[in-house]
N, C-alpha and C positions, 0 to 999 in steps of 0.2 A: 677616361669621363672626362669630361665638366668642369672645375669647379663654379661653386654660386657663385654669380660677379654681388661685390659689397655693394650697396648702395648707400652715401656715406651725407646726412644733410649740410648743405651748401646756406650757410648766411653772409650778409654783405653788411656797412654800416648800418643801411639803415633800420635792418635788423639789430643789429646790436643797440642802439640809442634808444628800443621801448624795452628793453629787459629789467628789470627790476636786481638788483645786488650788485657781486662783484662778479666781471668777468672777461674776458680775453679772449681775441679771436686769431686764429692761424690758417692761413691761406684757407677761409669761409669756417673753419671746426670750431666752435666753440669750449672754453677752458672756465670752468669755474674754480674761483678766484676764494676757496669755501673751504675748510672753516676759517675763520678770522684769523690773522696769524697769531702764534705765542707772546705769552707777554716782553717774552727776550727777544724778542725779530722787531716788536715793535720797539723796545728801549733805543737797540741799536739803532733801527730808522731815523729817530728821533734823536741822536746825539750825532750820526754821520749825517744829519740834514742841517741841524747845529752848527756842525763845525765846518761847513762850506759857508752857511749864511753868514758868519763872522767872519772867516775869512774874503768874501764879496761884498760886505758891507758899503768898502769905496767903489766899488765894480758899481757903476751907470748899466751895461746893460748884461750883463751876470745873475742871474739869481738861482738859489735850492729849492727842489720845490719836492714831495712826498707825492704817490701814484697821480701822477695826470696822462689822461689818454691819447696817446701815440699814436696816433692814424698812420699807419703808413702805407697799405693803402683800400682801398675798400673793404678788400675781405683779410685782414690785416691789424688791429690793434692791440696796442699791450701796453700795460700798467709797471714798467719797471716802480721796484720800491721808492727809489730817490734818483733825480736826475738834477742837469744843470741847463739850464735852458739860457745862449747868449742872444737874445733877439727879444723883439713883441710875440707874443701869442695873439693873436686877434678873432680866435675862430673859442668854440668848446671845447676843440683838441688839439695840440698839438701837429701842427700840417707839417714839419720841415725837422731832420735831425736835433736832438740834443746833443750837447759836449760833451757830457757826458753819464751814464745810465750805472746804475749801482742796483745788484741784485743778491737782496739774500735769502741763503738758502732754508728750505723748511723741506723737510721728508715728501712731503707733494708737488714740492715744485722741482726741487732739486736738476734732476733730469734733462727737464725742459729749459728750466736758468740756462746749464752748462753746456747744449747742446743746440738746442732748435731757436735759441734765443741770441745765444753766443753769435748762430751765425746768421740769423736775420740782422743784429746792432754792425757785423762788422759789414754785411754789404750795404748797409745804407750807408757808413764811413762817419761812424762817430767815433768821436777820439782815442776815448776813456768808458773801458768798462772797469767796473770792480766787482768782483764777485767774493759776496763774506758767506763762512759757514758760521753758526750759531753755534755749532757743535764742537770744532776743532778752535773755535775762537781764531780762527785766521782771514787774513785779507790777501786778496789777489788781485794787482793791479795789470789790467793790459791797455796797452797803449796801438793805438792803429799807425802802422808802419808800413806804407806803399801796399796799401789796401789790404794788408794782414793784422792781424792780432798778435801784438807780442808780448807775455810776461817780462813786466818792470820793475815790478816789485812781490815779493814773498810776504807773510809775517803776520803776525799780532802786536806786536811793540814798533810797526815801522814808521819814518815818516815819509812823505812822497809829495812832489812838487807838482801841482796840474797847471799849463798853462790854458787860459782862455783868452782868445783876441788879444788885446791890453791887457787884460788880469793876469792875476796866480793868487791861486791860492796853495796854504804848503799845511798837507793836513797830517796830524799825530795822529796816527789807527790807536793807540794802545786808548786814545781819549773815549771812542764810540764804545767800549765793554762795557 
């Protein structure tokens, strides 16, 4: 007996640009970014962005951003919780890989962040990927080496040096909690 064929919707950036609310699009499949993140998630995101902003203050080409549309392809648009972008963004979205992305896990996004987005960020050649667990107050720092992410730091009170072009940021992660 044949199984019925599943017909899934397929959307592109043109569709995405018309939607209200916060969404991500992965391989043409929409993912709602709701409900809004919990206050602890927002506080950590804000503190992390502040730490990077302060460290990159003297760096003319690199800046820390809160969620920005990162258009990877016509059918894949992501919104990392925090990014470091080195270069000039000239469109309504980022159309080149950032230097760093951070994802703050929530029950609704943990699986997608740890697996799907991990693979996408790795394939895009993003030098640093940070995963932050609000439940365990743990940070995982992955660095791209030979096209693959390797865990380079893990803990709740670690300090890590990030190198971006001619800039550096030394982040004390105990400051984000």
